[in-house]
N, C-alpha and C positions, 0 to 999 in steps of 0.2 A: 981528872980520871973519868973514865967511862963507867957508868953505872947502868946495867941492863935493866935492873928493877925500876929505877926511875924513868929511863927511857921508855921501857915497856908500859909502865903504869900511865905515863903521860900520853903515850899513843893509844892506849886503850881507852882512856877518858875522852880524848877528842873524838876517836871513832864512834864511841858510845853516843856522845852528844849529837853528832852528825845524824846518826840513824834516827834518834828520837825526833829531831827536827823535821826530817823528811817525812816520817811516819804521820806526824801531826798534820803537816801540810797536806798530805795525800788524803787523809781522812776528813779534813774540812772540805777540800775539793769535792770529794765524793758525795759528801752530804749535800752540797749546793747543787751538784748535778742531778741527784736523785730528786731534790726539791723541784728543780726546773722541769725534769721529766714528769713528775707528779702533776705539776701545773699545767703542762701541755696535755697530758692525758685528760685532766679535768676539763680543759677548754674543748678538747675534741669531743669528749662525752656530752658536754653541754651543747656543742653545735649539732651534734647527731640528734639529741633529744628535741632540740629546736626544730630541726628539719623535719623530724618524725611527727611532731606536734603540728607544724605547718601543713604537712601532708594530710593529717587527720582533719584539720580544720577546713582545708580545701575540699576534701571529700564530703564532709558534713555539708559545707556550703553548696556544693555541686548537688548533693541529694536534696537538699532543700529546694533548690531551683527546679529540679526534676518534679519533686512533689507539688510544687506550686504550679508548674506547667501543666500537670495532670489534673489539677483542681479546676473545676468549671467556674467557680466564683472565688475571687480573692477576698478573704475577710480583712477587715481593718485591724490594726494593732492598737492604736491610740484612740481614746475617747474623742467623739466629734459631734457636732450639730448638723443634723441633715439639712442641706441648703434648700430643700423643697418644703418639707413640713416643719422645719426649725426645732424638731424635738431632739434633745441630747441623747446619745447612745454611748455605751461602754464599748470596750475592745471586743472585737469579734462578733458585734451585733449588726455591723453594717457591710457594705460591699464596695471594694475599690475597682472601678472600672479599668480594664487593662490598657486600653489605648491612650486615655488621658489622664488616668489616676485620680479623677474626681471621686469623692465617697459619698454614698448615699445609704438610706435604709432600704432593706429589701421591698417593703410595701410600696414605696415611691417608685422604685424601678420597675416593679411588676405592673403598677398602674400605667406607668409610661409605655410599657409594651401593649397592654390590653387596649388602651384608647388611641394608640398611634394609628394614623390613617395612611402612612407611607410604608413601602416595602422596607426601607432602612429604618431602624430605630435609633435616634440620635440621643446623645447624652442630654439630660435635662438640665444641666447647669447653665443658669442665667443670672446676670446681675446688671446693674445699670450701664456698665461699659462693654460687656463681653458676653457672648453667647457661644457655648462650645459646639463645634461642628463634628466632633468624633462620634463614631457610630458603635453600638454595642455589638459584640461578637455574637456569632450565632449560638455558640455554646452557653454563653451567658444568658441569652434570651431564654433557651430551652430550660436552664436551671432555675430561672425566676418564676416562670408561670406553670399553671397546671397543663397536662397534655391537651385538654380541650382548647384552651387559649393558644397554645403553641401551634395547634393545627389550623386554627383561624389565621394566625400570623403567616404560616406557609401558603395557605390558599390566597391571602391577600397578595403575598409577594409574586405568586405565579400569575394571578390575574393582572397585576400592574406590569409584569414583564410581557405578558400576551399583548396588553394594549399598546405597549411601547413599540412592538415590532409590527411593521406595516403588513406583511403578507402572512396574516395568521387567520385561522378559521377555527371557531368553537363549535363543538358538536351540537346539533339541533335538538338532540333528545333532552327532554325536560329534566333539569337538576343534573345533568351529566357534566363532569368536570374535564372531559377530554377535549383537547385541542391540538392543532398541528400548524406547523410552518410549511407553506406550500410554495411550490415553484410554478412558473408560467405554464409548463406543460402538463400540470395536474389539474384534472377536473373532478376528480372523485377522492373522497377521503373516508376511510374505514376507521372509526373511532376505536383506539385500543382499549377504551374503558367499557363501553357499552356494546361494541362490535357491530354497530349500525353503520350502514353506508350513507354518507352525506354527499349530496350533489353541490359542487362548489358554484356551478354556473347558476343554479336556481336558488342556492342558498337555503336548502331544505333537504329532507329525507323523503324520497318518493320511490321506495323499492318496489319493482313490479311495473313501473311507468317510466316511460322515456321523457324527456324534458318537454317535448311538445305536448304530449298527453297530460303531463302534470299541469303545465301552464293553462291549457284549456279547462282543465278540471277546477283550477283555482279561480278562473274568471267566471265559471258557472256557480261555484259555490260562494263567491265572495258577497253575493247579495244577502245570503241568509246565515253564512258561518263566519264568526268573528276571527277565528284562527286563519281561515282562508283569506279573509279580508286583509288581515295584517300581512300575510305573505304577499299577497298582490301588491300591497303598498310597498313592501320591501323590494320587489321585483322592479317596481316603477321608480324606486328612489334614485337610482343612478341616472334615469332619464330626466327626472324632475331637477336633479343637481345640475345637469347639463343645460336645461331650459333657463334656470335662473342665473347660472354662471354667464350665460350667453345672451341674456335679455331677450328671450323668445317667448315671454309670457302670452302676448296676444296671439302668436301663431300657434301655441299649444292649445288655446281655447277654441279657436276657429277650426284648425286642422291639425288634430294630434298626429295623423299618420305623416304629415309633413315634418314633423319634429324628427321622426326616425329618418326620413330622407335626408333632412338637414344634417343629422349626425353622421350619416353615410358619406355625404358630400364633403364634410369637413374632416373626415377621416377618424371620427370618434367611434364609429361602428362600421360593419361591413356585412354583407350577405354572404353566407357560406356558399361557395362555388358549387357545391353538390346538392344540398338540400334547401338552400336559400333562407335558413334560419338566420335572424340578425343576431350578430355577435359582437361583443364589446370586449376589448383587451383590457386585462387588469392593469398590468405594467410589465416592464421588463423586456425581454428579447422579443424578436418579431416572429418567433415560432409560436403557433397555437393550434389547438385541436378542437374540431367542432364536437360539443358535447352530444349532439343529436346523432350524426352520422359518422363521427369519429375521423373525419377527413383532416389530415395534416395540412395546415394552411400557412402560407408566407403572408404576413400582414402587410408588409410594405408594397408587395406586388398585387395584393388582393386576389391571389390565386392559389391553387393547389401547390404544396411544396414539392411533390413528386409526380412523375409520370403515371400513365395508366398501369404500369406494372407494380406500383405500390412503393413502398419505401426502398430507396436506393435507386430508383428508375430516374436517371437524369436525361432521358430522351424527351421527357416533358416537364411539366411543372415550372418552377422558378429558375431551375438550373443554377442555383447559387453555388459557387465554388468550382464550377466546371472551368477548366484551364486557368484556375486561380483568380477567376473574375467574379465579383459579387453580382448577385442578381439586381441590385439597385444601388445608386450611390449612398442612399441613406439606410441601408440595410443594417439592422442590429442584430446580427447573429441569428438568423432564421433556421439554422441547422444546428 
């Protein structure tokens, strides 16, 4: 017999059990997903924090590098024994040289600069097997010594640079620091320091006198005036050098005028085609100008560079470059 209550009760019980099972399963799956999502969020948050911390560390590191680059002297971090004086020092009591990373006390480095004889100040590190050839940077030198010592260092550097360059001239004013690099076509130099005019031909200052007047004056005064005598000796130095380089000592003693003629004959000197003053070329190209009469001269042809009309007149002179032809096969740029 069909019983609706039993049938309905059984159906209701089965349906109820099914819903409870599905709800429990759903709740457990949701909690697991929430836990996974939470873990993912934590990982993302940790990753972001790590990146932010890395960016901050990089910025701090960069700022430290900038500050270090702006510092003239790099201080040591760890204790060390100075390899020069062998005295132990604590952190930040010494200096690390930028180019070689050797560490010294400030006093030893300052003394190295003060007593250095060269323009470049080398690292003082030495041992039985090795000598460092790195040099101190200019800002390191300036920070190590007093302004007076640094000025001496600069003056020493300039003086050595001047001596290494061949075509230089130092102002003849006493204690003047002015000098110049001159070209072959320059016979006069106005010092930018003392504003005096120097004659490069006579190697002297003789304002108000031309070269011939000055040289005659020097000859007359050389008997009694020590400065004039030294100037006369300087003027004759190039001739003496020629004499000894060419073994003409006996000729110089017996006939000194023949020495000049010998120099002219050998091409070491020439007479100005206008005023007959004896000229000697310093070096370089074949163009020169007489310091006495200002005539432009072609050294290789021993004559005037231009015609009677002056500069640009190719109707006379050496006519170098006319029709694309040199004035002489050995011409070395006389124009």
